[in-house]
N, C-alpha and C positions, 0 to 999 in steps of 0.2 A: 313386160317387165320393166321396172325402173331401177336406176342405179342406187346404191346404198346411200350416197350423199345427195340424192336429188333434193332440191329445195335449199341447198347451201350455195351462196354466191360468194365468189372470191375475186378480189381485185389483185391482179398480179402486176406489180410495178417493178419486177425484178428482170434481170437480163443475164445472159451467158448460160450457166448450167445449174447451179445449186437451186436457185429459186424456181426457174422454169421446170426443172425436173420434179420438184416438190409439187408444184401446181398441176403438172400433167398427171401425176399419180392421183391427185384428188379429182381432177377432171375425168380421168378414166373411171373413177368410182361414182361418177354421176353429178359432181358439183358443176355449177355454171361458173366458168372461169373467163374473166375479161382481162385480156393482156393489154396493158397500158404502155405505150411506147412514146418517147419524146417526139415532138414535131421536128426537133433539131437533129436527132440521131436515132437510128434504128437499133434494135437489139444487135450488139456487136457480132453475134454468131451468124447473122444473116450473110455476112461477108467472109466467114471463115471457111473458105474453100480454095481450090476444088476438093472434092467433086461438088457440082451443082446439078439441080434438077429443076427445070423450068424457072431458072433465075434464083432459086432458093438453095442455100447450102445444105448439104447432108447433115452437117452439125446442127443447124437450126431445126431441121425436120425431126431430129431425134428426141426433142424435149418439148414440143409445143402443140401436139395434136389435141383435139377436143376443146379448143379455146376459140373465143372470138377476140378480135383485135380492134383497138381504138387508138388513135393518136391524140395526145393532149400536150399543150404547152403549160407545164406546171409553174412556169414563172409569170404567166399572164393571169390577170384577175379572172377572166372568163374561164380559163383552163382550170384554175383552182376551184372555181365555183362548181364546174361540172364534176371534178373529182370528189369534192365534198358531198355533192348530191349522190353520186354513185356509192360512196362509202356509207352514207346514211341508210342506204337500202341493202348494204352488203353484210356478210357475216365475218369475213376475214379480209385483211389486207396483207399481202406478202411483198416485202421490199428489201432490196440489197444495196441501197445507197451507202456511201460512207457515213460513219457515225455522225449524227447530228444534222444531216442534210435535210431530212424530212421536216425537222423542227424549223430549220432556217427558211424553208419554203412556206411555213405557216400551216403545215399539214401533219404535224406530229400527233402522237397518241392522245394527248389532252384535248386537242382541237377536234379530232375525230370523235372522241368519246362524248363531247358535249352534245353532238347531234345524235349519236348512236351509242348509248351505254353498253350495248351488247357486242360492240365491235372487238374483234381480236386482231391485234397487230403483230405480225411475225417479222422480226428484223434479222436479216442474215448479214453478218459482217465477217471480215477476216479474223478478228481477234476478240469480238464481243463489245458490249457497250460499257464495259468497265475495265480497269487495269491500265498499266502503262502503255500498252500497244493499241488502245482502243481507237486511236485516230489513224493508225497505219492502214494502208490499203491491203486487201487480202487476195492473194492469188493461189490457186491450188498448188502449183509447183513450189512456191515459197513455203506454204504450209506443210507440204510433204517433207521438206527439208527441216523446218524448225520443230516439227512435232516429233521427230525421232524416227519417222517411218523410213526415210532414206538410209539411215544408219544401220538398218537391219535388212535392207533390200539389196540384192546383188551378192557377190562373194568377195573373198579376199583379193582375187585377181581383178575383178571388174571395178571394185570400189563402189561408192554409193550409187544407187539407181532409183529413179522414180518408177512408180507403177505405170503401166502402159495406157491407162485411162486416168481422167481427172478424178481420182478416187475420193479425195477430200471433198470435192464438190458433190459427188454422188451421195456420200455418207451424210453430208450436211442436209441435202435435200430430203433424205429419208428421215433423219432426226426431226427436221422441221415439220414434215407431214405428221409424224407421231405427236409432236407437241401441239399441233393444230387440232388433231382429233381429240387429244386429252382436254384441251381448252374448250372445245365444243361440248364435250360430255359434261365437264364441270359447269358450264354455263346453263345447262339444263336444270341444274340444282340451284344455282345462285342467281341466275338471270343476268349476270354481268360478264362482260368481256375482260380481257387482260392482255398484257404485253408478253411476247415470247422473244427471248434474246438467245439467238443461236449463232455460234461462230464456227468457221471451218477449223480453227485451231483446236477448240475444245472437242469437236466431233472426231477429228483425226486422232487425238490423244486417247479418247475413249475407245476407239477402234483398235488400239494396240493390244487390248484384252490381255491374254495370257502372257505376252512378252512384257508388258508393263508390270503385271503382277509378279512375274519372276524377278524383275529388278527390285520392286518395292519390298519383296520378301527377303531377297538375298543380298541386295546391294551390289550385285555383280552386273557390270555393263554387258549387254548381249552383243555378240559378234555377228558379222554377216555370215549367214549359213547358206546363201544361195537357195538351192532347191531342197535343202535338208530341213528337218524339223528339230527345234531345240530340245524337245523332250521325248521324242519317239524314234526308234530305229528298228527296222528299216522303213523309211517314210520319205520317198524322194524320187527323182528321175534316175532311171537306170538305162544303160546302153543295151541294145540287143544286136543280133546279127545284121539287121537292116536299118533300124531307126530307134530312137529313144522312146521310152514310155514311163508312166508313173505307177508306182506301187505304194500302197498305204497299209502297212501292217500295224493294227491298232492295239493288239494285246498279245499275251503269251500264247494263248490257244491258236490265234491266227498265225503266229510265227511258226508253231509246230506244223500247221498245214502248209504254210509257205515253204518251209524247208523240205517237206516231202514232195511238193510240186516241183521244186528245183532239182529233185533227185539227190538231195543231201539231207536225209532225215536225221543224220547224226548231229547236225548243228543244234537241233532243239534239245538234245541230251547233254550237250557240252555246257558245263557250268558257267563258262564265259559268256554264253549266249542264251541261256535258258530263260532269263527274266529281262524285262526291259531295262532296269537299272544296270544290269551287268552288260547288256548289249551297248548301252551308252558308254560305259567304261571302256569297252573293247571295240568301239565303233569302227575305227579304221581297218582293223584286222577283218571284221565281219564284212564290211563293204567291199573289200578286195575280193573276198571269196564269192560274194553274190555277183559282183560285176563280171568276174571270170566265167561264172556259170551262165549268166544271162547272155553273154556275147556268143554263145554257141547255137542259139536258135533265133528265128525271126520273131518279131513282136507279135504277130498274129497268133503264133503257136503259144507263146507265153500267155497272151490274153485269154485264150481258150482254157489253158491249164489252170490259170488262177481263177477264172470264172467257175470252173467245175469244183475247185477247192474252196470257194467262198472267200477269196482274197480280193479286197477292193483294188482295182487297177483301171487304167484307161490310157488311150492314145493321147498324144499331144497334137490336137487338131489345129489346123489353120482355119480361117473363117470360111473358106470355101467348103471345107469338110464339116464345119459346124452347121452351116445353113443347108447342107445336103443331108444331114442326119435325120433319120426317120423319127427319132424322139422329139426333135425340134418341131417337126411338122405335126406330130400327134398332139403336142402341147400348145399348138397355135402360137408359137413364138416368132412367127413371121406373119404379118398381116398386110394385106393390100388395101389401099385407099385411093379413091379418085381425087385428083388435085386439079385446080383450075388452070394452071400453067404447065404442069409437069406430066399431065395425063394420069397414069397409074403409078403410084409410088409404093415401095415396100418399106415397112417399118418393123422394128422389133416389137413383138407383142408384150402384153402385161403378164408378169408372173403371178398376179393375184387371180385366183380362181374361186369365185364365190358362187355357191350353188343356186341361190334364189335371185340374187341381184348381180349377175355377171357383168364384167367390164364390157363396155360398148364403145367401139371405135366409130363415133358418130360425126366427127368433124375433122377435116384435114387441118394440118398446121396452117394458121391463117396468114394471108398476105399482109404486108405492112398496112395497117389502118383499114383493113378490108371491111370491117363492120362499124366504122365510126358513125356514119349517118344512120345506120340501122339502130344502133344502141341509143343515139341521141333522140331519135324519133320515139323509141320506146319510153324514154324518160319524159316525153312530153314537149320537147323542143320542136318548134315549127320549122318549115322549110326556110322561111326568111331568117329565123334566128340561126339556123345552121349555116346558111350562106354568110351571114354577118360574122360568125365565128371564124369562118374560113378567111374572110377578108382581114380580120384582126390577127390572123395567124395563131389563134387559140387552139385550133385543131389542125 
């Protein structure tokens, strides 16, 4: 079997998370991804540890499998020549330099398009290629704050909180992958490439979804609700006799079943709680009743009761519990790979399950410059030319 994107070649001139995560998704789907790193500086995340495995940070390992790696000095004439030659035979370039950097290097879209009219250039920046913030550097944490996400995360006691992962980077990587796939599909019709302008700021604002819509419709600024839902009750964390758990009651019929499972069927008949709008109006009173009831039994008993009643619920797992979960293993969400310096490494699997062209974990996250000579040889450079480039510090 071959990957869905077999035959697509991508030059990944990005670093850290959004770009590498995007290109890893495409590489998992079969694209040939060449990771281009500077001769002067490695991808920052290679040093973002501990933990490390075989000299590579766990952070770097999470977003770089299924790629080959080459080092280039894009400020040198020979390095630029190699890059242009690579781009001439590629389908996509993904980069996350500051706005205008690629143009200053003489490697912008217009230059690449001269040699390859089919090239697609995906540029990931903090704030986009236009607007008053276009020259500002973009970091996930800053974007979580400026996009409004932190204003709705946490509760009134905690104050603003960031999400526990670099969620703006992750979302931007996903949006970039979608944009690339769309541009590849359109190119099949037009025969031409195009530029893709993706920013962390735009991506995170888009991901505010219903919370943003609530504000745009009502004009009411949302408050921090912690683990509660702005539009549904009960839909949050609840205490039990031994630990906390999550319950998500999505409609009035489910609430009727939930009340019965609690041993309080009369709640569903009470006009204050019978419908979701009325439950929102009388939220604090209802939550006090539910919390008192749930504190009387252990979480495992409530989980079984709610499962039998068809009420969505779940434990609050730490990562040890997550990666011991039989569902995680059944879905192959942990994969093992051989690595040249770390032995066997464990990585998070892909959530993409394609029936005819499944994701293939065929390459370990590459060492710094691991495939430089291999790739240059494939491009037709001789051993002598490669050695000369080393002497010139072009590679």
